C-alpha positions as CSV (number, residue, x, y, z in Angstrom):
1,M,24.2,20.6,-30.7
2,V,20.5,21.2,-29.8
3,D,18.3,22.8,-32.4
4,P,16.7,25.8,-30.7
5,E,13.5,25.6,-32.8
6,V,12.8,22.0,-31.6
7,T,11.6,21.9,-28.0
8,P,10.7,18.7,-26.3
9,T,7.1,18.5,-25.3
10,P,6.6,17.5,-21.6
11,A,5.0,14.1,-21.0
12,P,1.3,14.4,-20.2
13,E,0.4,13.9,-16.5
14,P,-1.2,10.4,-15.9
15,E,-4.7,10.7,-14.8
16,P,-5.3,10.1,-11.1
17,P,-7.0,6.9,-10.0
18,S,-10.8,7.0,-9.8
19,K,-12.6,7.1,-6.5
20,E,-14.0,3.6,-7.1
21,E,-10.5,2.3,-7.8
22,L,-9.2,3.9,-4.6
23,R,-12.1,2.4,-2.6
24,L,-11.5,-1.1,-4.0
25,A,-7.7,-0.8,-3.4
26,M,-8.3,0.2,0.2
27,K,-10.7,-2.7,0.7
28,A,-8.1,-5.1,-0.7
29,F,-5.3,-3.6,1.4
30,R,-7.4,-4.0,4.6
31,K,-8.2,-7.6,3.8
32,R,-4.6,-8.5,3.0
33,F,-3.4,-6.7,6.2
34,K,-5.9,-8.6,8.3
35,L,-5.1,-12.0,6.7
36,T,-1.3,-11.4,7.1
37,R,-1.8,-10.6,10.8
38,L,-4.0,-13.6,11.3
39,D,-1.5,-15.8,9.6
40,D,1.3,-14.5,11.8
41,E,-0.7,-15.0,15.0
42,S,-1.7,-18.6,14.0
43,R,1.9,-19.8,14.3
44,M,3.2,-21.7,17.3
45,G,3.7,-19.5,20.4
46,Y,0.7,-17.3,20.0
47,G,-1.9,-19.5,21.5
48,P,-4.0,-18.9,24.6
49,M,-1.7,-21.1,26.6
50,S,1.4,-19.2,25.6
51,S,2.6,-15.8,26.5
52,G,-0.3,-14.3,24.5
53,Q,1.8,-12.2,22.1
54,K,0.1,-10.3,19.4
55,S,1.2,-10.1,15.8
56,R,4.2,-7.9,15.2
57,V,3.2,-7.3,11.5
58,A,3.2,-3.5,11.1
59,S,3.3,-3.0,7.4
60,I,2.8,-5.1,4.3
61,T,3.4,-5.0,0.5
62,P,0.1,-3.9,-1.0
63,P,-1.8,-6.1,-3.4
64,N,-0.3,-6.0,-6.9
65,Q,-3.6,-5.9,-8.7
66,F,-3.5,-2.1,-8.4
67,P,-0.8,0.2,-9.8
68,K,1.7,1.9,-7.6
69,A,0.0,5.2,-8.3
70,V,-3.0,4.0,-6.4
71,W,-1.0,3.3,-3.3
72,R,0.9,6.7,-3.6
73,E,-2.5,8.5,-3.8
74,L,-3.9,6.7,-0.8
75,A,-0.7,7.6,1.2
76,K,-1.0,11.2,-0.1
77,Q,-4.7,11.3,1.2
78,G,-3.5,10.0,4.6
79,K,-5.3,6.7,4.5
80,L,-2.1,4.7,4.3
81,K,1.4,5.4,5.5
82,H,4.4,4.6,3.2
83,D,7.0,2.9,5.3
84,G,9.7,2.6,2.6
85,G,10.8,-0.3,0.6
86,G,7.4,-0.8,-1.0
87,L,5.7,-1.4,2.3
88,Y,2.6,0.4,3.5
89,S,0.7,0.4,6.8
90,L,-2.7,1.7,7.9
91,A,-2.6,5.3,9.0
92,E,-3.5,5.6,12.7
């Protein structure tokens, strides 16, 4: 039986990431995205003498130096797109 005089207090809302943290996270995301694409394109079959295919990397797992709240906030702001499964891509 629940005591009617005792009401649970709601958990306080975590404070949103700072603008500086969001800026640094976005910079780290762009760098990782670029390096992932370059790594994909450097494999055999992508050279100038081949069919000239571009990288098919569309989304990546964001750098883990930043909490998930940062990536959710950037997606909420429209700077990133959440593709599900912990993957994000740059918003077009």
